[in-house]
C-alpha positions as CSV (number, residue, x, y, z in Angstrom):
1,X,13.5,-3.2,11.6
2,X,12.4,-5.9,14.1
3,X,8.8,-5.6,13.0
4,X,9.7,-6.1,9.3
5,X,10.1,-9.4,7.4
6,X,13.2,-10.1,5.4
7,X,11.2,-9.3,2.2
8,X,10.0,-6.0,3.6
9,X,13.6,-5.0,4.6
10,X,14.8,-5.9,1.1
11,X,11.9,-4.0,-0.4
12,X,12.7,-0.8,1.6
13,X,16.5,-1.1,1.0
14,X,16.0,-1.4,-2.7
15,X,14.2,2.0,-3.0
16,X,15.6,4.6,-0.6
17,X,13.1,7.2,-1.9
18,X,10.2,5.0,-1.0
19,X,11.7,4.2,2.4
20,X,12.0,7.9,3.1
21,X,8.4,8.5,2.0
22,X,7.1,5.8,4.2
23,X,9.1,7.1,7.2
24,X,7.7,10.6,6.5
25,X,4.1,9.2,6.5
26,X,4.6,7.4,9.8
27,X,6.2,10.5,11.4
28,X,3.3,12.7,10.0
29,X,0.7,10.4,11.5
30,X,2.2,11.0,15.0
31,X,3.0,14.7,14.5
32,X,0.1,15.8,16.7
33,X,0.5,13.0,19.2
34,X,-0.7,9.4,19.3
35,X,-4.5,10.0,19.6
36,X,-5.2,9.8,15.8
37,X,-3.3,6.6,15.2
38,X,-4.7,5.1,18.4
39,X,-8.2,5.9,17.3
40,X,-7.6,4.3,13.9
41,X,-6.3,1.2,15.6
42,X,-9.3,1.0,17.9
43,X,-11.6,1.3,14.9
44,X,-9.8,-1.6,13.2
45,X,-10.5,-4.0,16.1
46,X,-14.0,-3.0,17.2
47,X,-17.4,-4.1,15.9
48,X,-18.1,-2.5,12.5
49,X,-21.8,-3.2,12.6
50,X,-21.8,-6.3,10.3
51,X,-20.5,-9.8,10.3
52,X,-18.0,-11.2,7.8
53,X,-20.6,-13.8,7.0
54,X,-22.9,-11.0,5.8
55,X,-20.6,-10.2,2.9
56,X,-22.1,-11.6,-0.2
57,X,-20.0,-10.1,-3.0
58,X,-16.7,-11.4,-4.3
59,X,-13.9,-10.6,-1.8
60,X,-10.2,-11.2,-2.5
61,X,-7.8,-11.6,0.3
62,X,-4.2,-11.2,-0.6
63,X,-1.4,-11.7,2.0
64,X,2.3,-12.4,2.0
65,X,3.1,-15.4,4.1
66,X,6.0,-13.5,5.8
67,X,3.8,-10.5,6.7
68,X,4.6,-9.6,10.3
69,X,1.6,-7.2,10.6
70,X,-1.1,-9.7,9.6
71,X,-1.0,-13.3,10.5
72,X,-1.9,-15.9,7.9
73,X,-4.3,-17.4,10.4
74,X,-6.3,-14.1,10.3
75,X,-6.5,-14.2,6.5
76,X,-7.6,-17.9,6.6
77,X,-10.3,-17.0,9.2
78,X,-11.7,-14.2,7.0
79,X,-11.6,-16.5,4.0
80,X,-13.6,-19.1,5.8
81,X,-16.1,-16.5,7.1
82,X,-16.8,-14.9,3.7
83,X,-18.5,-17.4,1.5
84,X,-17.6,-15.8,-1.8
85,X,-13.9,-15.1,-1.1
86,X,-10.6,-16.1,-2.6
87,X,-7.4,-16.3,-0.6
88,X,-4.1,-15.6,-2.4
89,X,-1.1,-16.3,-0.2
90,X,2.1,-14.9,-1.6
91,X,4.9,-17.2,-0.5
92,X,7.8,-15.4,1.2
93,X,6.4,-12.0,0.7
94,X,5.9,-9.4,3.5
95,X,3.5,-6.6,4.2
96,X,5.1,-4.0,1.9
97,X,5.0,-6.3,-1.1
98,X,1.4,-5.3,-1.8
99,X,2.6,-1.9,-2.9
100,X,4.3,-3.5,-5.9
101,X,1.0,-5.1,-6.8
102,X,-1.4,-2.2,-6.9
103,X,-2.1,-2.4,-10.6
104,X,-2.5,-6.2,-10.5
105,X,-4.8,-5.9,-7.5
106,X,-7.1,-3.3,-9.2
107,X,-7.1,-5.2,-12.5
108,X,-8.0,-8.4,-10.8
109,X,-10.7,-6.7,-8.7
110,X,-12.1,-5.1,-11.9
111,X,-12.3,-8.5,-13.7
112,X,-14.0,-10.1,-10.7
113,X,-16.6,-7.3,-10.4
114,X,-17.3,-6.9,-14.2
115,X,-19.9,-9.7,-14.3
116,X,-21.8,-8.0,-11.4
117,X,-22.4,-4.8,-13.3
């Protein structure tokens, strides 16, 4: 609970099935120990072999301002590094809120990419 924003807590409390599903996913990821999740975390924070400044296609960065997992400063940094990016900050929303926007995210990405095809 301490690592979740008020918005995330509300989101999970409003849907007990989803909360149970997310708990099951987290438990499952550690079922064989912590090596897998640790390896994933290491990959997130090591060199990926390219610079953000190399990205030349439209990139959308969406972040809730109350996300306790990703700081707004990180989103702003990435937005500044990627020339063709847009930053959409969702005021008062947490990390979990993105799950409610999947259809919106894909529709928006599709509209942004359509001119490129």
